[in-house]
PDB file of N, CA, C and O in Angstrom, chain B, residues numbered from 101:
ATOM      1  N   MET B 101     -67.382 -66.560 -82.853  1.00  0.00           N
ATOM      2  CA  MET B 101     -66.803 -67.078 -81.388  1.00  0.00           C
ATOM      3  C   MET B 101     -65.272 -67.767 -82.041  1.00  0.00           C
ATOM      4  O   MET B 101     -65.111 -68.346 -83.115  1.00  0.00           O
ATOM      5  N   THR B 102     -64.394 -67.503 -81.102  1.00  0.00           N
ATOM      6  CA  THR B 102     -63.160 -68.242 -81.834  1.00  0.00           C
ATOM      7  C   THR B 102     -62.738 -69.618 -80.992  1.00  0.00           C
ATOM      8  O   THR B 102     -62.848 -69.868 -79.792  1.00  0.00           O
ATOM      9  N   ILE B 103     -62.199 -70.428 -82.117  1.00  0.00           N
ATOM     10  CA  ILE B 103     -62.037 -71.895 -81.313  1.00  0.00           C
ATOM     11  C   ILE B 103     -60.268 -72.005 -81.338  1.00  0.00           C
ATOM     12  O   ILE B 103     -59.496 -71.971 -82.297  1.00  0.00           O
ATOM     13  N   PHE B 104     -60.001 -72.153 -79.829  1.00  0.00           N
ATOM     14  CA  PHE B 104     -58.656 -72.452 -79.470  1.00  0.00           C
ATOM     15  C   PHE B 104     -58.295 -73.667 -79.887  1.00  0.00           C
ATOM     16  O   PHE B 104     -58.821 -74.580 -79.251  1.00  0.00           O
ATOM     17  N   LEU B 105     -57.567 -73.980 -80.748  1.00  0.00           N
ATOM     18  CA  LEU B 105     -56.896 -75.233 -80.680  1.00  0.00           C
ATOM     19  C   LEU B 105     -55.488 -75.399 -79.882  1.00  0.00           C
ATOM     20  O   LEU B 105     -54.566 -74.584 -79.869  1.00  0.00           O
ATOM     21  N   ALA B 106     -55.552 -76.727 -79.183  1.00  0.00           N
ATOM     22  CA  ALA B 106     -54.678 -77.349 -78.425  1.00  0.00           C
ATOM     23  C   ALA B 106     -53.265 -77.246 -79.150  1.00  0.00           C
ATOM     24  O   ALA B 106     -53.134 -77.791 -80.246  1.00  0.00           O
ATOM     25  N   PRO B 107     -52.292 -76.616 -78.613  1.00  0.00           N
ATOM     26  CA  PRO B 107     -51.121 -76.762 -79.389  1.00  0.00           C
ATOM     27  C   PRO B 107     -50.785 -78.349 -79.525  1.00  0.00           C
ATOM     28  O   PRO B 107     -51.190 -79.220 -78.755  1.00  0.00           O
ATOM     29  N   THR B 108     -49.926 -78.547 -80.713  1.00  0.00           N
ATOM     30  CA  THR B 108     -49.902 -80.306 -80.920  1.00  0.00           C
ATOM     31  C   THR B 108     -48.460 -80.294 -81.163  1.00  0.00           C
ATOM     32  O   THR B 108     -47.679 -79.342 -81.185  1.00  0.00           O
ATOM     33  N   SER B 109     -48.241 -81.704 -81.363  1.00  0.00           N
ATOM     34  CA  SER B 109     -46.834 -82.202 -81.311  1.00  0.00           C
ATOM     35  C   SER B 109     -45.825 -81.582 -80.238  1.00  0.00           C
ATOM     36  O   SER B 109     -44.977 -80.739 -80.530  1.00  0.00           O
ATOM     37  N   GLY B 110     -46.005 -82.059 -79.077  1.00  0.00           N
ATOM     38  CA  GLY B 110     -45.167 -81.492 -77.899  1.00  0.00           C
ATOM     39  C   GLY B 110     -44.946 -80.167 -77.808  1.00  0.00           C
ATOM     40  O   GLY B 110     -43.948 -79.803 -77.187  1.00  0.00           O
ATOM     41  N   ASN B 111     -45.651 -79.378 -78.286  1.00  0.00           N
ATOM     42  CA  ASN B 111     -45.778 -77.725 -77.892  1.00  0.00           C
ATOM     43  C   ASN B 111     -46.063 -77.187 -76.393  1.00  0.00           C
ATOM     44  O   ASN B 111     -45.690 -76.145 -75.854  1.00  0.00           O
ATOM     45  N   GLN B 112     -47.096 -78.584 -75.752  1.00  0.00           N
ATOM     46  CA  GLN B 112     -47.630 -77.813 -74.708  1.00  0.00           C
ATOM     47  C   GLN B 112     -46.507 -77.676 -73.611  1.00  0.00           C
ATOM     48  O   GLN B 112     -46.845 -77.054 -72.604  1.00  0.00           O
ATOM     49  N   THR B 113     -45.296 -78.137 -73.655  1.00  0.00           N
ATOM     50  CA  THR B 113     -44.379 -77.629 -72.625  1.00  0.00           C
ATOM     51  C   THR B 113     -43.557 -76.478 -72.908  1.00  0.00           C
ATOM     52  O   THR B 113     -42.867 -75.967 -72.026  1.00  0.00           O
ATOM     53  N   ASP B 114     -43.597 -75.977 -74.268  1.00  0.00           N
ATOM     54  CA  ASP B 114     -43.148 -74.817 -74.434  1.00  0.00           C
ATOM     55  C   ASP B 114     -43.825 -73.982 -74.053  1.00  0.00           C
ATOM     56  O   ASP B 114     -43.248 -72.896 -74.099  1.00  0.00           O
ATOM     57  N   ARG B 115     -44.859 -73.933 -73.661  1.00  0.00           N
ATOM     58  CA  ARG B 115     -45.818 -72.714 -73.170  1.00  0.00           C
ATOM     59  C   ARG B 115     -45.626 -72.378 -71.932  1.00  0.00           C
ATOM     60  O   ARG B 115     -45.766 -71.193 -71.627  1.00  0.00           O
ATOM     61  N   LYS B 116     -45.248 -73.385 -70.905  1.00  0.00           N
ATOM     62  CA  LYS B 116     -45.056 -73.308 -69.789  1.00  0.00           C
ATOM     63  C   LYS B 116     -43.576 -72.838 -69.383  1.00  0.00           C
ATOM     64  O   LYS B 116     -43.262 -72.653 -68.207  1.00  0.00           O
ATOM     65  N   ARG B 117     -42.697 -72.662 -70.459  1.00  0.00           N
ATOM     66  CA  ARG B 117     -41.221 -72.387 -70.082  1.00  0.00           C
ATOM     67  C   ARG B 117     -41.220 -70.570 -69.408  1.00  0.00           C
ATOM     68  O   ARG B 117     -41.796 -69.552 -69.791  1.00  0.00           O
ATOM     69  N   GLY B 118     -40.506 -70.791 -68.546  1.00  0.00           N
ATOM     70  CA  GLY B 118     -40.383 -69.600 -67.840  1.00  0.00           C
ATOM     71  C   GLY B 118     -41.298 -69.122 -66.638  1.00  0.00           C
ATOM     72  O   GLY B 118     -41.290 -67.987 -66.162  1.00  0.00           O
ATOM     73  N   THR B 119     -42.067 -70.155 -66.239  1.00  0.00           N
ATOM     74  CA  THR B 119     -42.895 -69.648 -65.306  1.00  0.00           C
ATOM     75  C   THR B 119     -42.685 -70.224 -63.768  1.00  0.00           C
ATOM     76  O   THR B 119     -43.404 -70.032 -62.788  1.00  0.00           O
ATOM     77  N   GLN B 120     -41.540 -70.946 -63.871  1.00  0.00           N
ATOM     78  CA  GLN B 120     -40.927 -71.464 -62.461  1.00  0.00           C
ATOM     79  C   GLN B 120     -40.685 -70.252 -61.497  1.00  0.00           C
ATOM     80  O   GLN B 120     -40.331 -69.193 -62.016  1.00  0.00           O
ATOM     81  N   LYS B 121     -40.811 -70.301 -60.438  1.00  0.00           N
ATOM     82  CA  LYS B 121     -40.277 -69.179 -59.432  1.00  0.00           C
ATOM     83  C   LYS B 121     -39.003 -69.453 -59.383  1.00  0.00           C
ATOM     84  O   LYS B 121     -38.625 -70.623 -59.309  1.00  0.00           O
ATOM     85  N   LYS B 122     -38.033 -68.282 -59.422  1.00  0.00           N
ATOM     86  CA  LYS B 122     -36.814 -68.400 -59.226  1.00  0.00           C
ATOM     87  C   LYS B 122     -36.228 -68.456 -57.598  1.00  0.00           C
ATOM     88  O   LYS B 122     -36.536 -67.591 -56.779  1.00  0.00           O
ATOM     89  N   LYS B 123     -35.370 -69.577 -57.291  1.00  0.00           N
ATOM     90  CA  LYS B 123     -35.002 -69.453 -55.890  1.00  0.00           C
ATOM     91  C   LYS B 123     -34.263 -68.218 -55.232  1.00  0.00           C
ATOM     92  O   LYS B 123     -33.359 -67.665 -55.858  1.00  0.00           O
ATOM     93  N   LYS B 124     -34.604 -67.823 -54.095  1.00  0.00           N
ATOM     94  CA  LYS B 124     -33.706 -66.852 -53.798  1.00  0.00           C
ATOM     95  C   LYS B 124     -32.724 -67.425 -53.308  1.00  0.00           C
ATOM     96  O   LYS B 124     -32.788 -68.544 -52.800  1.00  0.00           O
ATOM     97  N   LYS B 125     -31.391 -66.538 -53.419  1.00  0.00           N
ATOM     98  CA  LYS B 125     -30.205 -66.994 -52.695  1.00  0.00           C
ATOM     99  C   LYS B 125     -30.462 -66.042 -51.192  1.00  0.00           C
ATOM    100  O   LYS B 125     -31.006 -64.976 -50.904  1.00  0.00           O
ATOM    101  N   ARG B 126     -29.698 -67.164 -50.449  1.00  0.00           N
ATOM    102  CA  ARG B 126     -29.710 -66.547 -49.169  1.00  0.00           C
ATOM    103  C   ARG B 126     -28.338 -65.779 -49.032  1.00  0.00           C
ATOM    104  O   ARG B 126     -27.278 -66.228 -49.466  1.00  0.00           O
ATOM    105  N   LYS B 127     -28.450 -64.801 -48.505  1.00  0.00           N
ATOM    106  CA  LYS B 127     -27.426 -64.091 -48.243  1.00  0.00           C
ATOM    107  C   LYS B 127     -26.602 -64.114 -47.121  1.00  0.00           C
ATOM    108  O   LYS B 127     -27.081 -63.573 -46.124  1.00  0.00           O
ATOM    109  N   THR B 128     -25.244 -64.704 -46.995  1.00  0.00           N
ATOM    110  CA  THR B 128     -24.682 -65.302 -46.109  1.00  0.00           C
ATOM    111  C   THR B 128     -24.015 -64.130 -44.948  1.00  0.00           C
ATOM    112  O   THR B 128     -23.216 -63.216 -45.149  1.00  0.00           O
ATOM    113  N   SER B 129     -24.662 -64.551 -43.742  1.00  0.00           N
ATOM    114  CA  SER B 129     -24.474 -63.511 -42.721  1.00  0.00           C
ATOM    115  C   SER B 129     -22.902 -63.458 -42.408  1.00  0.00           C
ATOM    116  O   SER B 129     -22.108 -64.263 -42.895  1.00  0.00           O
ATOM    117  N   LYS B 130     -22.547 -62.426 -41.548  1.00  0.00           N
ATOM    118  CA  LYS B 130     -21.136 -62.307 -41.005  1.00  0.00           C
ATOM    119  C   LYS B 130     -20.597 -63.418 -40.492  1.00  0.00           C
ATOM    120  O   LYS B 130     -19.500 -63.891 -40.789  1.00  0.00           O
ATOM    121  N   ALA B 131     -21.640 -63.977 -39.454  1.00  0.00           N
ATOM    122  CA  ALA B 131     -21.520 -65.015 -38.465  1.00  0.00           C
ATOM    123  C   ALA B 131     -21.089 -66.392 -39.352  1.00  0.00           C
ATOM    124  O   ALA B 131     -20.091 -67.065 -39.092  1.00  0.00           O
ATOM    125  N   ARG B 132     -21.923 -66.643 -40.317  1.00  0.00           N
ATOM    126  CA  ARG B 132     -21.795 -67.870 -40.985  1.00  0.00           C
ATOM    127  C   ARG B 132     -20.394 -67.553 -41.738  1.00  0.00           C
ATOM    128  O   ARG B 132     -19.762 -68.567 -42.036  1.00  0.00           O
ATOM    129  N   LYS B 133     -19.812 -66.332 -42.091  1.00  0.00           N
ATOM    130  CA  LYS B 133     -18.623 -66.277 -42.941  1.00  0.00           C
ATOM    131  C   LYS B 133     -17.617 -66.508 -42.023  1.00  0.00           C
ATOM    132  O   LYS B 133     -16.570 -67.038 -42.394  1.00  0.00           O
ATOM    133  N   ALA B 134     -17.857 -66.066 -40.462  1.00  0.00           N
ATOM    134  CA  ALA B 134     -16.633 -66.347 -39.669  1.00  0.00           C
ATOM    135  C   ALA B 134     -16.747 -67.775 -39.221  1.00  0.00           C
ATOM    136  O   ALA B 134     -15.700 -68.392 -39.029  1.00  0.00           O
ATOM    137  N   ILE B 135     -17.873 -68.354 -39.037  1.00  0.00           N
ATOM    138  CA  ILE B 135     -17.603 -69.977 -38.768  1.00  0.00           C
ATOM    139  C   ILE B 135     -16.930 -70.726 -40.040  1.00  0.00           C
ATOM    140  O   ILE B 135     -16.096 -71.628 -39.958  1.00  0.00           O
ATOM    141  N   LYS B 136     -17.388 -70.249 -41.068  1.00  0.00           N
ATOM    142  CA  LYS B 136     -16.373 -70.773 -42.479  1.00  0.00           C
ATOM    143  C   LYS B 136     -15.155 -70.789 -42.275  1.00  0.00           C
ATOM    144  O   LYS B 136     -14.366 -71.731 -42.200  1.00  0.00           O
ATOM    145  N   ALA B 137     -14.973 -69.319 -42.156  1.00  0.00           N
ATOM    146  CA  ALA B 137     -13.460 -69.231 -42.320  1.00  0.00           C
ATOM    147  C   ALA B 137     -12.521 -69.853 -40.936  1.00  0.00           C
ATOM    148  O   ALA B 137     -11.314 -70.090 -40.976  1.00  0.00           O
ATOM    149  N   ILE B 138     -13.449 -70.042 -39.697  1.00  0.00           N
ATOM    150  CA  ILE B 138     -12.696 -70.626 -38.639  1.00  0.00           C
ATOM    151  C   ILE B 138     -12.743 -72.266 -39.038  1.00  0.00           C
ATOM    152  O   ILE B 138     -11.890 -72.997 -38.535  1.00  0.00           O
ATOM    153  N   LYS B 139     -13.528 -72.703 -39.744  1.00  0.00           N
ATOM    154  CA  LYS B 139     -13.370 -74.119 -40.145  1.00  0.00           C
ATOM    155  C   LYS B 139     -12.076 -74.421 -40.798  1.00  0.00           C
ATOM    156  O   LYS B 139     -11.231 -75.238 -40.432  1.00  0.00           O
ATOM    157  N   ALA B 140     -12.052 -73.500 -41.998  1.00  0.00           N
ATOM    158  CA  ALA B 140     -11.067 -73.414 -42.885  1.00  0.00           C
ATOM    159  C   ALA B 140      -9.531 -73.064 -42.218  1.00  0.00           C
ATOM    160  O   ALA B 140      -8.450 -73.190 -42.795  1.00  0.00           O
ATOM    161  N   ASN B 141      -9.762 -72.609 -40.887  1.00  0.00           N
ATOM    162  CA  ASN B 141      -8.778 -72.054 -40.203  1.00  0.00           C
ATOM    163  C   ASN B 141      -7.989 -70.973 -40.535  1.00  0.00           C
ATOM    164  O   ASN B 141      -6.843 -70.790 -40.125  1.00  0.00           O
ATOM    165  N   LYS B 142      -8.698 -70.159 -41.385  1.00  0.00           N
ATOM    166  CA  LYS B 142      -8.297 -68.752 -42.004  1.00  0.00           C
ATOM    167  C   LYS B 142      -8.267 -67.664 -40.624  1.00  0.00           C
ATOM    168  O   LYS B 142      -9.352 -67.128 -40.401  1.00  0.00           O
ATOM    169  N   ALA B 143      -7.456 -67.404 -39.959  1.00  0.00           N
ATOM    170  CA  ALA B 143      -7.804 -66.594 -38.704  1.00  0.00           C
ATOM    171  C   ALA B 143      -7.970 -65.291 -39.009  1.00  0.00           C
ATOM    172  O   ALA B 143      -8.603 -64.616 -38.197  1.00  0.00           O
ATOM    173  N   ILE B 144      -7.435 -64.629 -40.261  1.00  0.00           N
ATOM    174  CA  ILE B 144      -7.373 -63.206 -40.582  1.00  0.00           C
ATOM    175  C   ILE B 144      -8.772 -62.898 -40.813  1.00  0.00           C
ATOM    176  O   ILE B 144      -9.406 -62.042 -40.197  1.00  0.00           O
ATOM    177  N   LYS B 145      -9.360 -63.887 -42.032  1.00  0.00           N
ATOM    178  CA  LYS B 145     -10.528 -63.974 -42.571  1.00  0.00           C
ATOM    179  C   LYS B 145     -11.694 -63.818 -41.360  1.00  0.00           C
ATOM    180  O   LYS B 145     -12.566 -62.952 -41.285  1.00  0.00           O
ATOM    181  N   ALA B 146     -11.451 -64.835 -40.523  1.00  0.00           N
ATOM    182  CA  ALA B 146     -12.370 -64.988 -39.320  1.00  0.00           C
ATOM    183  C   ALA B 146     -12.656 -63.519 -38.678  1.00  0.00           C
ATOM    184  O   ALA B 146     -13.718 -62.899 -38.636  1.00  0.00           O
ATOM    185  N   ILE B 147     -11.357 -63.160 -38.189  1.00  0.00           N
ATOM    186  CA  ILE B 147     -11.460 -61.733 -37.197  1.00  0.00           C
ATOM    187  C   ILE B 147     -11.956 -60.588 -37.810  1.00  0.00           C
ATOM    188  O   ILE B 147     -12.489 -59.608 -37.290  1.00  0.00           O
ATOM    189  N   LYS B 148     -11.684 -60.861 -39.140  1.00  0.00           N
ATOM    190  CA  LYS B 148     -12.440 -59.897 -39.983  1.00  0.00           C
ATOM    191  C   LYS B 148     -14.062 -59.731 -40.274  1.00  0.00           C
ATOM    192  O   LYS B 148     -14.791 -58.756 -40.456  1.00  0.00           O
ATOM    193  N   ALA B 149     -14.249 -61.033 -40.232  1.00  0.00           N
ATOM    194  CA  ALA B 149     -15.980 -61.155 -40.221  1.00  0.00           C
ATOM    195  C   ALA B 149     -16.499 -60.863 -38.649  1.00  0.00           C
ATOM    196  O   ALA B 149     -17.564 -60.305 -38.384  1.00  0.00           O
ATOM    197  N   ILE B 150     -15.510 -61.363 -37.642  1.00  0.00           N
ATOM    198  CA  ILE B 150     -16.108 -61.083 -36.574  1.00  0.00           C
ATOM    199  C   ILE B 150     -16.373 -59.581 -36.022  1.00  0.00           C
ATOM    200  O   ILE B 150     -17.368 -59.204 -35.402  1.00  0.00           O
ATOM    201  N   LYS B 151     -15.108 -58.727 -36.442  1.00  0.00           N
ATOM    202  CA  LYS B 151     -15.110 -57.225 -36.163  1.00  0.00           C
ATOM    203  C   LYS B 151     -16.477 -56.353 -36.828  1.00  0.00           C
ATOM    204  O   LYS B 151     -16.791 -55.244 -36.397  1.00  0.00           O
ATOM    205  N   ALA B 152     -17.274 -57.101 -38.023  1.00  0.00           N
ATOM    206  CA  ALA B 152     -17.892 -56.611 -38.748  1.00  0.00           C
ATOM    207  C   ALA B 152     -19.460 -57.430 -38.172  1.00  0.00           C
ATOM    208  O   ALA B 152     -20.513 -57.472 -38.808  1.00  0.00           O
ATOM    209  N   ASN B 153     -19.271 -57.849 -37.199  1.00  0.00           N
ATOM    210  CA  ASN B 153     -20.666 -58.671 -36.226  1.00  0.00           C
ATOM    211  C   ASN B 153     -20.830 -58.297 -34.910  1.00  0.00           C
ATOM    212  O   ASN B 153     -20.201 -57.664 -34.062  1.00  0.00           O
ATOM    213  N   LYS B 154     -21.861 -58.882 -35.007  1.00  0.00           N
ATOM    214  CA  LYS B 154     -22.478 -58.834 -33.599  1.00  0.00           C
ATOM    215  C   LYS B 154     -21.854 -59.254 -32.505  1.00  0.00           C
ATOM    216  O   LYS B 154     -21.054 -60.158 -32.747  1.00  0.00           O
ATOM    217  N   ALA B 155     -21.932 -58.886 -31.218  1.00  0.00           N
ATOM    218  CA  ALA B 155     -20.846 -59.272 -30.059  1.00  0.00           C
ATOM    219  C   ALA B 155     -20.974 -60.514 -29.772  1.00  0.00           C
ATOM    220  O   ALA B 155     -19.991 -61.164 -29.418  1.00  0.00           O
ATOM    221  N   ILE B 156     -22.449 -61.174 -29.892  1.00  0.00           N
ATOM    222  CA  ILE B 156     -22.578 -62.365 -28.877  1.00  0.00           C
ATOM    223  C   ILE B 156     -21.741 -63.305 -30.009  1.00  0.00           C
ATOM    224  O   ILE B 156     -20.631 -63.757 -29.728  1.00  0.00           O
ATOM    225  N   LYS B 157     -22.238 -63.496 -31.014  1.00  0.00           N
ATOM    226  CA  LYS B 157     -22.095 -64.238 -32.140  1.00  0.00           C
ATOM    227  C   LYS B 157     -20.369 -64.447 -32.025  1.00  0.00           C
ATOM    228  O   LYS B 157     -19.826 -65.535 -31.836  1.00  0.00           O
ATOM    229  N   ALA B 158     -19.593 -63.005 -32.203  1.00  0.00           N
ATOM    230  CA  ALA B 158     -18.398 -62.966 -32.487  1.00  0.00           C
ATOM    231  C   ALA B 158     -17.541 -63.516 -31.395  1.00  0.00           C
ATOM    232  O   ALA B 158     -16.419 -63.969 -31.619  1.00  0.00           O
ATOM    233  N   ASN B 159     -18.173 -63.463 -30.019  1.00  0.00           N
ATOM    234  CA  ASN B 159     -17.506 -64.024 -28.925  1.00  0.00           C
ATOM    235  C   ASN B 159     -17.338 -65.556 -29.118  1.00  0.00           C
ATOM    236  O   ASN B 159     -16.284 -66.144 -28.876  1.00  0.00           O
ATOM    237  N   LYS B 160     -18.282 -66.051 -29.498  1.00  0.00           N
ATOM    238  CA  LYS B 160     -18.519 -68.007 -29.835  1.00  0.00           C
ATOM    239  C   LYS B 160     -17.441 -67.869 -30.846  1.00  0.00           C
ATOM    240  O   LYS B 160     -16.427 -68.553 -30.705  1.00  0.00           O
ATOM    241  N   ALA B 161     -17.560 -67.011 -31.905  1.00  0.00           N
ATOM    242  CA  ALA B 161     -16.366 -67.264 -32.959  1.00  0.00           C
ATOM    243  C   ALA B 161     -14.978 -67.242 -32.628  1.00  0.00           C
ATOM    244  O   ALA B 161     -14.198 -68.030 -33.162  1.00  0.00           O
ATOM    245  N   ILE B 162     -14.475 -66.081 -31.472  1.00  0.00           N
ATOM    246  CA  ILE B 162     -13.414 -66.062 -31.162  1.00  0.00           C
ATOM    247  C   ILE B 162     -13.087 -67.523 -30.146  1.00  0.00           C
ATOM    248  O   ILE B 162     -12.110 -68.266 -30.248  1.00  0.00           O
ATOM    249  N   LYS B 163     -13.920 -67.606 -29.440  1.00  0.00           N
ATOM    250  CA  LYS B 163     -13.559 -69.007 -28.589  1.00  0.00           C
ATOM    251  C   LYS B 163     -13.358 -70.460 -29.477  1.00  0.00           C
ATOM    252  O   LYS B 163     -12.678 -71.439 -29.171  1.00  0.00           O
ATOM    253  N   ALA B 164     -14.189 -70.235 -30.670  1.00  0.00           N
ATOM    254  CA  ALA B 164     -13.617 -71.258 -31.583  1.00  0.00           C
ATOM    255  C   ALA B 164     -12.340 -70.890 -32.075  1.00  0.00           C
ATOM    256  O   ALA B 164     -11.603 -71.871 -32.181  1.00  0.00           O
ATOM    257  N   ILE B 165     -11.963 -70.109 -32.321  1.00  0.00           N
ATOM    258  CA  ILE B 165     -10.749 -69.840 -33.251  1.00  0.00           C
ATOM    259  C   ILE B 165      -9.570 -70.314 -32.044  1.00  0.00           C
ATOM    260  O   ILE B 165      -8.772 -71.224 -32.270  1.00  0.00           O
ATOM    261  N   LYS B 166      -9.598 -69.579 -30.791  1.00  0.00           N
ATOM    262  CA  LYS B 166      -8.855 -70.097 -29.532  1.00  0.00           C
ATOM    263  C   LYS B 166      -8.508 -71.568 -29.436  1.00  0.00           C
ATOM    264  O   LYS B 166      -7.399 -72.096 -29.360  1.00  0.00           O
ATOM    265  N   ALA B 167      -9.795 -72.140 -29.459  1.00  0.00           N
ATOM    266  CA  ALA B 167      -9.985 -73.469 -29.343  1.00  0.00           C
ATOM    267  C   ALA B 167      -9.247 -74.203 -30.548  1.00  0.00           C
ATOM    268  O   ALA B 167      -8.526 -75.173 -30.314  1.00  0.00           O
ATOM    269  N   ASN B 168      -9.437 -73.729 -31.828  1.00  0.00           N
ATOM    270  CA  ASN B 168      -8.885 -74.517 -33.145  1.00  0.00           C
ATOM    271  C   ASN B 168      -7.338 -73.994 -32.863  1.00  0.00           C
ATOM    272  O   ASN B 168      -6.559 -74.908 -33.133  1.00  0.00           O
ATOM    273  N   LYS B 169      -6.831 -73.109 -32.520  1.00  0.00           N
ATOM    274  CA  LYS B 169      -5.034 -72.506 -32.518  1.00  0.00           C
ATOM    275  C   LYS B 169      -4.730 -73.743 -31.650  1.00  0.00           C
ATOM    276  O   LYS B 169      -4.040 -74.635 -32.145  1.00  0.00           O
ATOM    277  N   ALA B 170      -5.285 -73.884 -30.145  1.00  0.00           N
ATOM    278  CA  ALA B 170      -4.830 -74.897 -29.410  1.00  0.00           C
ATOM    279  C   ALA B 170      -4.845 -76.156 -29.679  1.00  0.00           C
ATOM    280  O   ALA B 170      -4.007 -76.882 -29.143  1.00  0.00           O
ATOM    281  N   ASN B 171      -5.768 -76.665 -30.536  1.00  0.00           N
ATOM    282  CA  ASN B 171      -5.706 -77.850 -31.157  1.00  0.00           C
ATOM    283  C   ASN B 171      -4.785 -78.000 -32.025  1.00  0.00           C
ATOM    284  O   ASN B 171      -4.057 -78.958 -31.763  1.00  0.00           O
ATOM    285  N   ASN B 172      -4.503 -77.405 -33.013  1.00  0.00           N
ATOM    286  CA  ASN B 172      -3.511 -77.411 -33.832  1.00  0.00           C
ATOM    287  C   ASN B 172      -2.154 -77.635 -33.534  1.00  0.00           C
ATOM    288  O   ASN B 172      -1.343 -78.334 -34.143  1.00  0.00           O
ATOM    289  N   GLN B 173      -1.952 -76.688 -32.123  1.00  0.00           N
ATOM    290  CA  GLN B 173      -0.526 -77.084 -31.594  1.00  0.00           C
ATOM    291  C   GLN B 173      -0.265 -78.194 -31.026  1.00  0.00           C
ATOM    292  O   GLN B 173       0.847 -78.720 -31.037  1.00  0.00           O
ATOM    293  N   ARG B 174      -1.533 -78.769 -30.334  1.00  0.00           N
ATOM    294  CA  ARG B 174      -1.503 -79.807 -29.889  1.00  0.00           C
ATOM    295  C   ARG B 174      -1.380 -81.282 -30.875  1.00  0.00           C
ATOM    296  O   ARG B 174      -1.181 -82.409 -30.422  1.00  0.00           O
ATOM    297  N   ASN B 175      -1.553 -80.928 -32.274  1.00  0.00           N
ATOM    298  CA  ASN B 175      -1.432 -81.949 -33.272  1.00  0.00           C
ATOM    299  C   ASN B 175      -0.087 -81.826 -34.140  1.00  0.00           C
ATOM    300  O   ASN B 175       0.354 -82.603 -34.987  1.00  0.00           O
ATOM    301  N   GLU B 176       0.387 -80.707 -33.705  1.00  0.00           N
ATOM    302  CA  GLU B 176       2.039 -80.560 -34.411  1.00  0.00           C
ATOM    303  C   GLU B 176       2.897 -81.285 -33.856  1.00  0.00           C
ATOM    304  O   GLU B 176       4.064 -81.273 -34.250  1.00  0.00           O
TER     305      GLU B 176
END
């Protein structure tokens, strides 16, 4: 019968290293990208994102861009 000795002098934590689960990175959807682009007021990027995206969200994004443009003209 073998006797397992507990690791001494602070080695316990070393044994556990690398066992934590890695967090999955969320893939940014085109819609999110469009929204980000709108917020940053980059029309071209937003339009690109919209073109590659589904119609309903795209419409929302387009409306947001139009509203944004109108706002900017008012602010100038």
